[in-house]
Structures are given as C-alpha cells and as structure tokens.
VEXDREN-2710 file (C-alpha; in Angstrom, 1 decimal):
% VEXDREN-2710
k/r/px/py/pz
1/MET/27.2/4.0/-28.4
2/THR/24.1/4.3/-31.0
3/GLU/20.9/4.8/-29.2
4/VAL/17.7/2.9/-30.7
5/GLN/14.4/2.9/-29.5
6/THR/14.1/0.8/-26.4
7/PRO/11.6/-1.6/-25.7
8/TRP/11.3/-0.7/-22.3
9/PRO/10.4/3.2/-21.8
10/GLN/13.0/5.3/-20.4
11/GLY/12.6/5.5/-16.5
12/THR/11.5/1.9/-16.4
13/GLU/12.2/0.2/-13.0
14/CYS/14.0/-3.7/-13.2
15/VAL/15.3/-5.5/-10.7
16/ALA/18.3/-7.7/-10.9
17/ARG/17.9/-11.4/-10.9
18/TYR/21.5/-12.2/-10.4
19/ASN/24.8/-10.8/-9.7
20/PHE/26.9/-9.0/-12.0
21/LYS/30.5/-7.9/-11.7
22/GLY/31.1/-6.2/-14.9
23/THR/33.9/-7.0/-17.2
24/SER/34.9/-3.5/-18.7
25/GLU/34.9/0.1/-16.9
26/GLN/31.6/1.1/-19.2
27/ASP/29.6/-1.7/-17.4
28/LEU/27.5/-1.2/-14.2
29/PRO/28.1/-3.8/-11.6
30/PHE/25.0/-4.7/-9.5
31/ASN/24.1/-7.6/-7.2
32/LYS/20.9/-9.6/-7.2
33/GLY/18.0/-7.7/-5.9
34/ASP/19.2/-4.3/-6.8
35/VAL/16.6/-1.9/-8.4
36/LEU/18.1/-0.3/-11.6
37/THR/16.6/2.3/-13.7
38/ILE/16.8/2.3/-17.6
39/ILE/18.2/5.1/-19.4
40/VAL/18.2/3.7/-23.0
41/VAL/19.0/0.7/-25.0
42/THR/22.3/0.3/-26.8
43/LYS/22.6/-0.7/-30.7
44/ASP/22.8/-4.1/-29.0
45/PRO/19.5/-5.2/-27.9
46/ASN/20.9/-7.5/-25.3
47/TRP/22.5/-4.5/-23.3
48/TYR/20.8/-1.5/-21.5
49/LYS/22.3/1.8/-20.2
50/ALA/20.9/2.1/-16.7
51/LYS/21.6/3.8/-13.5
52/ASN/21.6/2.4/-10.0
53/ALA/20.1/4.0/-6.6
54/ALA/23.2/5.9/-6.3
55/GLY/23.0/7.5/-9.6
56/ARG/25.9/5.7/-11.0
57/GLU/25.3/4.7/-15.0
58/GLY/26.8/2.0/-17.0
59/THR/25.8/-1.0/-19.0
60/ILE/23.7/-4.0/-18.3
61/PRO/23.0/-7.3/-19.7
62/ALA/19.2/-7.6/-20.7
63/ASN/18.8/-11.0/-19.4
64/TYR/20.2/-10.5/-16.2
65/VAL/17.2/-8.1/-15.0
66/GLN/13.6/-8.1/-14.8
67/LYS/11.3/-5.5/-15.5
68/ARG/9.3/-4.3/-12.4
69/GLU/5.5/-4.2/-13.3
70/GLY/2.4/-3.1/-11.4
71/VAL/0.6/-6.0/-9.9
72/LYS/-2.7/-6.0/-11.7
73/SER/-3.9/-9.5/-11.5
74/GLY/-7.3/-10.5/-13.4
75/GLY/-8.2/-12.4/-9.9
76/LYS/-8.2/-11.9/-6.4
77/LEU/-4.6/-12.0/-4.7
78/SER/-4.5/-14.3/-1.8
79/LEU/-2.1/-15.6/0.7
80/MET/-4.1/-18.8/1.1
81/PRO/-5.5/-19.9/-2.5
82/TRP/-6.2/-23.2/-1.3
83/PHE/-8.7/-21.7/1.6
84/HIS/-12.2/-22.1/0.1
85/GLY/-14.3/-20.7/2.9
86/LYS/-17.7/-22.1/3.9
87/ILE/-18.5/-25.4/1.4
88/THR/-19.6/-28.6/2.4
89/ARG/-18.1/-32.0/2.5
90/ASP/-19.6/-32.9/-1.0
91/GLN/-18.6/-29.8/-2.6
92/ALA/-14.8/-30.1/-1.5
93/GLU/-14.9/-33.7/-2.9
94/ARG/-16.5/-32.5/-6.2
95/LEU/-13.6/-30.1/-6.4
96/LEU/-11.0/-32.4/-5.8
97/TYR/-12.1/-34.7/-8.5
98/PRO/-10.5/-36.7/-10.1
99/PRO/-8.4/-37.4/-7.2
100/GLN/-4.5/-36.8/-7.5
101/THR/-2.6/-37.8/-4.4
102/GLY/-1.5/-34.7/-2.5
103/GLU/-3.9/-32.5/-3.9
104/PHE/-5.4/-30.4/-1.1
105/LEU/-7.9/-27.5/-0.1
106/VAL/-8.8/-25.7/3.3
107/ARG/-12.7/-25.1/4.3
108/GLU/-14.2/-24.1/7.3
109/SER/-15.8/-27.0/9.4
110/THR/-19.5/-27.5/8.8
111/ASN/-20.0/-29.6/11.7
112/PHE/-18.0/-27.7/14.3
113/PRO/-18.1/-23.8/14.0
114/GLY/-14.6/-21.9/14.5
115/ASP/-12.8/-25.1/13.1
116/TYR/-11.5/-25.9/9.7
117/THR/-10.9/-28.9/7.7
118/LEU/-8.1/-30.3/5.6
119/CYS/-9.3/-32.0/2.6
120/VAL/-6.7/-34.2/0.8
121/SER/-6.8/-36.6/-2.2
122/CYS/-5.1/-39.6/-1.4
123/ASP/-5.2/-43.1/-3.4
124/GLY/-8.4/-42.5/-5.1
125/LYS/-10.5/-40.8/-2.3
126/VAL/-10.6/-37.8/-0.1
127/GLU/-9.8/-37.9/3.4
128/HIS/-11.2/-34.9/5.6
129/TYR/-8.8/-34.0/8.9
130/ARG/-10.4/-31.5/11.4
131/ILE/-8.2/-28.7/12.3
132/ILE/-9.0/-27.8/15.8
133/TYR/-8.7/-24.1/17.0
134/HIS/-7.6/-24.5/20.7
135/ASP/-6.4/-21.4/23.0
136/GLY/-5.4/-19.4/19.9
137/LYS/-3.5/-21.9/18.0
138/LEU/-4.4/-24.7/15.4
139/THR/-3.9/-28.5/15.3
140/ILE/-4.9/-31.7/13.8
141/ASP/-3.2/-34.3/16.0
142/ASP/-2.9/-32.3/19.6
143/GLU/0.8/-32.8/19.2
144/GLU/2.0/-30.2/16.8
145/TYR/0.5/-26.5/17.2
146/PHE/0.7/-23.8/14.5
147/GLU/0.0/-20.2/14.8
148/ASN/-2.3/-20.0/11.8
149/LEU/-3.1/-21.7/8.6
150/MET/-0.2/-21.0/6.6
151/GLN/2.1/-22.3/9.0
152/LEU/-0.1/-25.7/9.4
153/VAL/-0.1/-26.0/5.7
154/GLU/3.7/-25.4/5.2
155/HIS/4.4/-28.1/7.7
156/TYR/2.5/-30.8/6.0
157/THR/3.7/-29.8/2.7
158/LYS/7.4/-30.9/4.0
159/ASP/6.2/-33.8/5.9
160/ALA/3.1/-36.2/6.0
161/ASP/3.6/-36.5/9.7
162/GLY/0.5/-38.8/10.4
163/LEU/-1.6/-37.7/7.2
164/CYS/-2.3/-40.1/4.3
165/THR/0.1/-38.1/2.3
166/ARG/2.1/-35.0/2.2
167/LEU/0.3/-32.0/0.6
168/ILE/1.8/-31.4/-2.9
169/LYS/-0.6/-29.5/-5.1
170/PRO/-3.2/-26.9/-3.8
171/LYS/-6.6/-26.8/-5.2
172/LEU/-7.0/-22.9/-5.9
173/GLU/-10.2/-21.2/-5.2
174/GLU/-11.8/-20.3/-8.4
175/GLY/-10.7/-16.7/-9.3
176/THR/-8.0/-16.6/-7.0
177/VAL/-4.1/-15.8/-7.5
178/ALA/-1.2/-16.9/-5.3
179/ALA/-0.1/-13.4/-3.8
180/GLN/3.3/-14.7/-3.5
181/ASP/3.8/-15.9/-7.2
182/GLU/2.2/-12.5/-8.4
183/PHE/4.6/-10.2/-6.5
184/SER/7.5/-12.5/-7.7
185/ARG/6.6/-12.6/-11.2
186/SER/6.0/-8.5/-11.0
187/GLY/9.5/-8.1/-9.5
188/TRP/8.4/-6.8/-6.2
189/VAL/9.8/-9.9/-4.1
190/ILE/12.7/-9.0/-1.8
191/ASN/15.2/-11.5/0.1
192/ARG/14.5/-11.6/4.0
193/LYS/18.1/-12.2/4.5
194/ASP/18.6/-8.7/2.9
195/LEU/16.7/-6.8/5.5
196/LYS/17.5/-6.2/9.2
197/LEU/14.8/-5.3/11.4
198/GLN/15.6/-2.6/14.2
199/GLN/13.6/-0.7/16.7
200/VAL/9.6/-0.4/16.7
201/ILE/8.5/3.2/15.6
202/GLY/4.7/2.6/15.4
203/LYS/2.1/-0.2/17.1
204/GLY/-1.1/-1.1/15.5
205/GLU/-3.8/-3.7/15.4
206/PHE/-2.2/-5.3/12.4
207/GLY/1.4/-5.5/13.8
208/ASP/4.2/-3.4/14.3
209/VAL/6.0/-0.6/12.0
210/LYS/9.7/-0.8/12.4
211/VAL/13.0/0.6/11.1
212/GLY/14.9/-1.3/9.2
213/ASP/18.3/-1.3/7.1
214/TYR/17.7/-2.9/3.5
215/ARG/21.2/-3.5/1.7
216/GLY/22.3/-0.2/3.4
217/THR/19.2/1.8/3.2
218/LYS/17.2/2.9/6.2
219/VAL/13.6/1.8/5.4
220/ALA/10.3/1.6/7.1
221/VAL/8.9/-2.1/7.6
222/LYS/5.2/-3.2/8.4
223/CYS/5.2/-6.4/9.9
224/ILE/2.2/-8.3/9.9
225/LYS/1.9/-11.6/11.6
226/ASN/-1.5/-12.9/11.4
227/ASP/-2.6/-14.6/8.2
228/ALA/-6.3/-13.0/8.1
229/THR/-4.6/-9.5/8.6
230/ALA/-1.7/-10.0/6.3
231/GLN/-4.3/-10.9/3.4
232/ALA/-6.1/-7.6/3.9
233/PHE/-2.8/-5.8/3.7
234/ILE/-1.6/-7.7/0.3
235/ALA/-4.3/-5.2/-1.4
236/GLU/-2.5/-2.2/0.0
237/ALA/0.7/-3.4/-1.2
238/SER/-0.6/-4.5/-4.9
239/VAL/-1.8/-1.0/-5.1
240/MET/1.5/0.7/-4.2
241/THR/3.2/-1.6/-7.0
242/GLN/1.1/0.6/-9.4
243/LEU/1.9/4.0/-8.2
244/ARG/5.2/6.1/-8.7
245/HIS/5.2/9.6/-7.8
246/ASN/7.6/11.8/-5.7
247/ASN/4.8/12.8/-3.1
248/LEU/3.4/9.1/-2.5
249/VAL/5.5/7.1/-0.3
250/GLN/7.0/4.6/-2.2
251/LEU/7.0/0.7/-2.0
252/LEU/10.5/-1.0/-2.1
253/GLY/9.3/-4.3/-2.1
254/VAL/7.5/-7.3/-0.1
255/ILE/8.4/-10.3/1.8
256/VAL/5.8/-13.0/2.0
257/GLU/6.8/-16.0/4.1
258/GLU/5.5/-19.5/4.1
259/ASN/4.3/-19.4/7.8
260/GLY/1.9/-16.4/7.3
261/SER/4.1/-13.6/8.0
262/LEU/3.9/-10.4/5.6
263/TYR/6.8/-7.5/5.4
264/ILE/5.9/-4.9/3.4
265/VAL/9.1/-2.6/3.0
266/THR/8.8/1.3/2.0
267/GLU/11.2/4.3/1.9
268/TYR/11.7/5.7/5.3
269/MET/9.9/9.1/6.3
270/ALA/11.5/11.1/9.3
271/LYS/8.2/12.2/10.4
272/VAL/5.2/10.4/11.3
273/GLY/2.0/12.4/10.5
274/LEU/2.0/16.2/9.6
275/SER/4.3/17.4/12.6
276/LEU/2.3/20.7/13.2
277/SER/4.4/21.5/16.2
278/ASP/7.5/21.8/14.5
279/THR/6.7/25.4/13.2
280/VAL/8.7/28.2/15.1
281/ASN/6.5/31.1/14.3
282/MET/3.6/32.0/12.0
283/LYS/5.5/33.0/9.1
284/CYS/7.6/29.8/9.1
285/PHE/3.9/28.2/9.2
286/LYS/2.5/29.9/6.3
287/VAL/5.6/28.9/4.2
288/PHE/6.1/25.5/5.5
289/PHE/2.5/24.2/5.4
290/LEU/1.9/25.9/1.7
291/TYR/4.6/23.6/0.5
292/LEU/3.3/20.6/2.5
293/TYR/-0.4/20.7/1.1
294/ARG/1.0/21.7/-2.2
295/ASP/2.8/18.5/-2.1
296/VAL/-0.4/16.5/-1.1
297/CYS/-2.2/18.2/-3.9
298/GLU/0.3/16.8/-6.3
299/ALA/0.1/13.7/-4.9
300/MET/-4.2/13.5/-5.2
301/ALA/-3.5/15.0/-8.9
302/TYR/-1.4/12.1/-9.9
303/LEU/-3.9/9.5/-8.2
304/GLU/-6.9/11.6/-9.9
305/ALA/-5.1/11.2/-13.6
306/ASN/-4.6/7.4/-12.8
307/ASN/-8.1/6.6/-11.7
308/PHE/-7.0/6.0/-8.1
309/VAL/-9.2/7.0/-5.2
310/HIS/-7.4/7.1/-1.7
311/ARG/-10.5/7.0/0.6
312/ASP/-8.5/7.9/3.6
313/LEU/-6.8/11.2/3.2
314/ALA/-6.0/13.0/6.6
315/ALA/-3.3/14.6/8.3
316/ARG/-2.6/11.3/9.8
317/ASN/-1.7/9.6/6.6
318/VAL/0.5/12.4/5.4
319/LEU/4.4/11.8/6.4
320/VAL/7.1/14.2/6.0
321/SER/10.7/13.4/4.5
322/ASP/14.2/14.6/6.3
323/ASP/14.2/17.2/3.6
324/ASN/10.5/18.3/4.3
325/ILE/8.8/16.7/1.4
326/ALA/5.1/15.9/2.2
327/LYS/4.1/12.2/1.1
328/VAL/0.8/10.7/1.1
329/SER/0.8/7.1/2.8
330/ASP/-1.6/4.3/3.9
331/PHE/-3.3/2.7/0.8
332/GLY/-5.3/0.2/2.8
333/LEU/-8.5/1.8/1.2
334/THR/-7.2/3.2/-1.9
335/LYS/-8.8/1.1/-4.9
336/GLU/-9.6/1.9/-8.7
337/ALA/-12.5/4.5/-8.8
338/SER/-14.8/2.0/-10.4
339/SER/-14.7/-0.4/-7.0
340/THR/-16.9/-0.5/-4.1
341/GLN/-16.0/-0.1/-0.4
342/ASP/-17.4/-1.3/2.9
343/THR/-18.3/1.9/4.7
344/ALA/-18.0/0.6/8.2
345/LYS/-14.0/1.2/7.9
346/LEU/-14.3/4.6/6.9
347/PRO/-13.3/7.7/9.1
348/VAL/-16.8/9.4/9.5
349/LYS/-15.3/13.1/10.0
350/TRP/-13.0/13.1/6.9
351/THR/-15.4/11.0/4.4
352/SER/-17.8/12.7/2.1
353/PRO/-21.3/12.6/2.7
354/GLU/-22.2/10.8/-0.4
355/ALA/-19.4/8.2/0.2
356/LEU/-20.9/7.5/3.9
357/ARG/-24.4/7.5/2.6
358/GLU/-24.4/5.8/-0.7
359/LYS/-21.0/4.2/-1.0
360/LYS/-20.4/6.6/-4.0
361/PHE/-16.4/7.2/-4.1
362/SER/-14.8/9.2/-6.7
363/THR/-12.0/11.7/-6.8
364/LYS/-14.5/14.4/-5.8
365/SER/-14.8/12.4/-2.4
366/ASP/-11.2/12.6/-2.2
367/VAL/-11.4/16.3/-2.7
368/TRP/-14.0/16.5/0.3
369/SER/-11.3/14.9/2.4
370/TYR/-8.5/17.3/1.2
371/GLY/-10.8/20.0/2.5
372/ILE/-10.8/18.3/5.9
373/LEU/-7.0/18.2/5.7
374/LEU/-6.7/21.7/5.2
375/TRP/-8.8/22.7/8.0
376/GLU/-6.6/20.1/10.3
377/ILE/-3.5/21.9/9.0
378/TYR/-4.4/25.3/9.8
379/SER/-6.1/24.3/13.2
380/PHE/-2.6/23.0/14.3
381/GLY/-4.0/19.2/14.2
382/ARG/-7.2/19.6/15.9
383/VAL/-9.8/16.8/15.5
384/PRO/-12.3/18.2/12.8
385/TYR/-15.7/19.1/13.9
386/PRO/-14.9/20.0/17.4
387/ARG/-17.4/19.6/19.9
388/ILE/-19.6/17.9/17.7
389/PRO/-20.8/14.5/18.7
390/LEU/-19.7/11.9/16.1
391/LYS/-23.2/10.6/15.5
392/ASP/-24.4/14.1/14.9
393/VAL/-21.8/14.9/12.3
394/VAL/-23.5/13.6/9.1
395/PRO/-27.1/15.1/9.7
396/ARG/-25.4/18.6/10.5
397/VAL/-23.1/18.3/7.4
398/GLU/-25.9/17.3/5.0
399/SER/-27.8/20.2/6.6
400/GLY/-25.4/22.5/4.9
401/TYR/-23.3/23.0/8.4
402/LYS/-19.4/24.0/7.2
403/MET/-16.6/24.4/9.9
404/ASP/-15.6/27.9/10.9
405/CYS/-12.4/29.5/9.3
406/PRO/-9.6/28.7/11.7
407/ASP/-7.7/31.4/13.4
408/GLY/-4.9/32.8/11.3
409/CYS/-5.9/31.1/7.9
410/PRO/-6.0/33.2/5.1
411/GLU/-9.3/33.8/3.5
412/VAL/-8.4/32.6/0.2
413/VAL/-7.6/29.3/1.8
414/TYR/-10.6/28.9/3.7
415/ASN/-12.7/29.6/0.5
416/ILE/-11.0/26.5/-1.1
417/MET/-12.0/24.4/1.8
418/LYS/-15.6/25.4/1.6
419/GLN/-15.5/24.5/-2.5
420/CYS/-14.1/21.2/-1.5
421/TRP/-17.1/20.8/1.3
422/ASN/-19.9/21.5/-1.6
423/LEU/-22.6/19.0/-1.0
424/ASP/-22.8/18.2/-4.7
425/PRO/-19.7/16.4/-5.6
426/ALA/-19.8/17.8/-9.5
427/SER/-19.4/21.1/-8.2
428/ARG/-16.1/20.4/-6.0
429/PRO/-13.0/21.4/-7.9
430/SER/-10.8/18.8/-9.4
431/PHE/-7.4/18.1/-7.9
432/GLN/-5.7/19.7/-11.2
433/MET/-7.8/22.8/-10.6
434/LEU/-6.8/22.9/-7.0
435/LYS/-3.1/22.8/-8.0
436/GLU/-3.3/25.6/-10.2
437/TRP/-5.4/27.8/-7.2
438/LEU/-2.5/26.8/-4.8
439/GLN/0.2/27.7/-7.3
440/HIS/-1.2/31.1/-7.6
441/ILE/-1.8/31.4/-3.8
442/SER/1.8/30.5/-3.1
443/GLN/3.1/32.8/-5.6
444/GLY/1.0/35.9/-3.7
445/MET/2.1/34.4/-0.3
446/GLY/5.7/34.4/-1.2
447/LYS/5.5/38.1/-2.2
448/LYS/3.8/39.2/0.9
449/ILE/6.4/37.3/3.0
450/GLU/9.5/39.1/1.1
451/ARG/7.9/42.1/1.6
452/SER/7.6/41.7/5.1
453/ASP/11.1/40.6/5.3
454/LYS/12.4/43.8/3.9
455/SER/10.1/46.1/6.0
456/GLU/11.8/44.0/9.1
457/LYS/15.2/45.2/8.0
END
C-alpha cells in the first residue's frame, strides 16, 4: 500500500457505526460500537489502516466509522434542555409563540413552590399542567407516577394519556444543548445492551459504582439514577472525553437513558485509592510510591499543558491498576483554567488558600494539592493537618504554618512539599518542573537502593 497524509492524525480514535465482516485477509473485521485507532490512510481515501483494542491491525472502510471527538459544546450540556427553571406563565407562553401543536417546556411552578408546570402548545394556545411532587414522586393526574421529570416527559412523548396532545418538540432553554445529542455526535454513546452490570464496589450520594462487563472487557460503571444528580455528572463525562493520557482514568463511553438514568463507563482499576497498606517494608515503600507520585505528576503535567485544572487532587482520587500504574480520577470539579467554581464544594484541607478565599483556580492551586498528596503518601494515608480543627486550618495556613515532615520522608521530598505550599502561587513550581525534579530524585533513590541490595548480599 502507498501511504498518503491522513485527514485524521495517527492515533485518532473512531467508533464503528456498523458491523464489518471483511472481504479479504487484509481487512480488520469489527462490530458496531467497537473502538478502533487509525494508523494511516491508504492511497484510496475510502479506506484506513487501523488497529482494534486487542492490537490486531487491518484495513477498514472509512464510511463505517465515526471519529471520536471531545465534547466541547458551545452551550450548556443538559439532560433536560426543555427545563426552563423559574419563569412565569406569561414568559412560558411567549417562548412557545407562535404555537406549534406538541411543542412543550417544563418550568417551576410559581403558585405551588416545589411543584412543576408542563406547558404545551395545542390548537393555537398553550395549556399549563401542574406536576405535583408527592411522596418523592411526580404526577399530573394522580394515576401515573414518575421518579423524575425525564421519566414523565418520556411517557407523554409516547402517549398523550389525557393531555391535549402528545409531547412532540421540546422548546430548548436558550444557551443549552441536549447532552444526549452531543455525546452521540461525538461518538461517546454506547449501547446499554452491550453492558452487563455486576457487583457494587462503591456507594455514594449520587448512586453506585459497579463492576461491569462491556463487550468482554472488565469496566467500572458509575450508575446515577436521579435526574438532577445525573445533570451534575454530565459535566464530568464531557471533560473526560477531552482527556487522553495513560495516567488518567479513561472514559470508555456513556449511556443516557430516557428515564433519567446515566451510566459513565470507565476503565476498571484494581485498587480504589492509593492502597498505602500494600507496602511490605520501607524499601518497597520508597520504590513503589516514588513511581506512583511520578505517575500522578505526569497526569497533572498533561492537564497543565492542556489548560485544565483538576481542583480535587487527593490520594482518594488516585486509583491503581493491576500492573501498579497510578491514574488520576474523579473529574467532577475539573474545568478549563479560565472558569470559576463554587467554593462550598471544595475539600478545605487539600485546596490552596487563594482558591478558597478568592476563587482563584489555576495549575498552581493544583500544585498546592499535589504537595498535600505527597504528605498523604509519606504519612501512610493520614488525614492532613492532624489535630487541627477544620475551622482553624485556613487561618493557620495563611499565617505561614506548614505541616511537619512525615517520619521516614526524605528531606528532598519534604522540600518539594514546602515549595508546593508557597503562599504566593507564582512562586510554586509548575508540574513540568516537578516532573524534572522527581526524575532526578528517582534516579538517586534507585542508586541508593541498588547499593543497599549489594551490601546486604
């Protein structure tokens, strides 16, 4: 084959839109939903050379695959783009003008706080149906009850069931984009039939984390059942579509169900959080965790280079694979560096003073958190600022207090922690600089351990 420049760069991921059995030995068969990586384009631009997840290579038809792209919508991603919040009856009628039968929106009820109103255009006018919130469920007619607004809208989309008309066309809130459509367009929606959920491995306020089987691959699945909570996790999933690095937990796909359930499917990690009790002795500890915090630094340098701020870096958010590769997870607070954040949700003991006080987030606020992470590692998982009440942490830190060096921590590593905790963000090192420092430290530590091994023999 003669190779020519490909319109998709080498390494581009794409997802199969159809099944392909192949017609020759050179072809790479695949099934709808398989993720493939483009290697080169052949002389015929209708065919690519690609490899599958198992590493097998072959040619594939270009029109059978869809390029996977990061979800970078110009508007707000929403699972409920037809929900307009606190607007009045008059405002709803203006939004639905001129009336088109079946066009609809949902708003908060102005007369009954806690309830909602379904506004539907029908035969030249707008009908308003009160949605009653009763005993944790929603109903319009006291006959059909729903877990959430998405279930309710789905039901009346299929059947008018007493309404003036079936719901046909949503009136989108200005500036919003339907999340389902955006994830599908970008190639990240996977088929629920391909996912088998297994045992629960974690529980949280949002729902469960379960082990799953996705087309023969062991995966981790965040299962979010509530529509409002699922909306919050859509932002995390959209960030994960834009990040590809060996030391970041990788997104495999999302499932958005019409009833409001959201499934975020990621690679499976064997150890939840840095398993500090796994170390056998101090020598193993020094080697094992040196590699782990180097892995974390690699991930953070990647985020730094791509203008993302994690905002929740801590040992609890670093997972470890079967082959002991550390990967940063939990991108719920991760945003582009220029955006703002509600500080009420931030973990005080891990967050830099300027981020808590002035909402100033940057890579340098992540560097502060990285210093806390190093302290956690060398303290075998102790909570930072021991014996200091939470309300006193920020005043103490702003007055210049720094935690003591943990027992057994090399002075050179403690010095890095202290530089990460500089009150002036501009004086903290970058992650690229930290990478270089850690490389020198690991080389020196490796030589010391090698000499120690020889002396013991």
